[in-house]
C-alpha positions as CSV (number, residue, x, y, z in Angstrom):
1,M,156.6,7.2,170.3
2,T,155.7,7.8,166.9
3,D,153.5,5.2,165.0
4,R,156.6,3.6,163.4
5,E,158.4,3.4,166.7
6,L,155.4,1.7,168.3
7,L,155.4,-0.8,165.5
8,D,159.0,-1.4,166.0
9,F,158.6,-2.0,169.7
10,A,155.7,-4.3,169.3
11,I,157.2,-6.7,166.5
12,P,159.6,-8.5,168.8
13,F,156.8,-9.4,171.2
14,I,154.5,-10.5,168.5
15,Q,157.2,-12.7,167.3
16,K,157.8,-14.1,170.9
17,M,154.0,-15.0,170.9
18,F,154.2,-16.4,167.4
19,P,157.5,-17.6,166.3
20,Q,156.7,-17.9,162.6
21,F,155.4,-14.4,162.3
22,S,157.2,-12.3,160.0
23,R,157.7,-8.6,159.7
24,D,157.2,-8.7,155.9
25,W,153.5,-9.9,156.8
26,V,152.7,-6.3,157.9
27,L,151.4,-4.6,154.7
28,D,150.1,-1.5,156.5
29,Y,149.5,-0.6,160.1
30,H,147.4,2.2,162.1
31,V,148.0,3.4,165.7
32,W,144.7,4.6,167.2
33,H,145.3,7.3,169.7
34,A,142.9,8.1,172.5
35,D,142.9,11.0,174.9
36,Y,142.2,8.9,177.9
37,A,143.4,5.4,178.6
38,Q,140.1,4.3,180.0
39,P,136.7,6.0,180.2
40,V,136.3,9.0,182.2
41,I,133.5,8.3,184.5
42,T,131.1,11.3,185.4
43,T,128.1,11.9,187.3
44,N,125.2,10.0,185.6
45,Y,127.7,8.1,183.4
46,S,125.4,4.9,183.4
47,K,123.1,7.1,181.4
48,T,125.7,8.1,178.6
49,I,127.0,4.8,178.0
50,P,126.6,4.0,174.3
51,G,124.5,1.1,173.0
52,V,126.1,-2.1,171.6
53,E,123.8,-1.6,168.4
54,T,124.7,0.9,165.9
55,P,122.7,2.4,163.0
56,L,124.3,-0.3,160.6
57,K,122.3,-3.6,160.5
58,N,123.9,-6.5,162.4
59,F,126.9,-4.1,163.4
60,F,127.6,-4.1,167.2
61,I,130.3,-2.3,169.2
62,S,132.0,-3.5,172.3
63,T,134.4,-1.0,174.0
64,M,135.9,-0.5,177.5
65,A,132.9,2.1,178.2
66,H,130.6,-0.9,178.2
67,V,132.4,-2.8,181.1
68,Y,130.8,0.0,183.4
69,P,130.1,-0.3,186.6
70,E,133.2,-2.9,186.7
71,D,136.8,-1.4,186.6
72,R,138.5,-1.4,183.5
73,G,139.9,-4.9,183.9
74,T,140.6,-6.8,180.7
75,N,138.8,-9.7,181.8
76,Y,135.6,-7.6,181.8
77,A,136.3,-6.3,178.3
78,I,136.6,-10.1,177.2
79,K,133.4,-11.0,179.1
80,H,131.5,-8.3,177.1
81,G,133.1,-9.1,173.8
82,R,132.0,-12.8,174.3
83,E,128.6,-11.5,175.0
84,I,128.6,-9.5,171.8
85,G,130.0,-12.4,170.1
86,V,126.9,-14.7,171.2
87,R,124.6,-11.9,169.9
88,V,126.5,-11.9,166.5
89,A,126.3,-15.7,166.5
90,D,122.4,-15.4,167.1
91,V,122.0,-13.1,164.4
92,L,123.9,-15.2,161.9
93,Q,121.9,-18.4,162.8
94,A,118.6,-16.5,162.6
95,S,119.4,-15.4,159.1
96,Q,120.2,-19.0,158.1
97,R,116.9,-20.1,159.0
């Protein structure tokens, strides 16, 4: 699908979840494309997983690559995202002290 076709496909499902949603709310959109739908696990993959901390202060990442060695299940992605959320909350609390 083109990016526009994907947006057109998604809108009815968004409206099903959020009945008040209006297509007019979409000011712009971007479709991210990846070569693979999931991380490609290779030998010694555990040694190449990116860290969650970045060179930017207080900026963390959480991707499907981080759920290793679990399978690519959404539940593991949510679990990892929550763990990062706790870290962000801790950083915010520490900065307010």
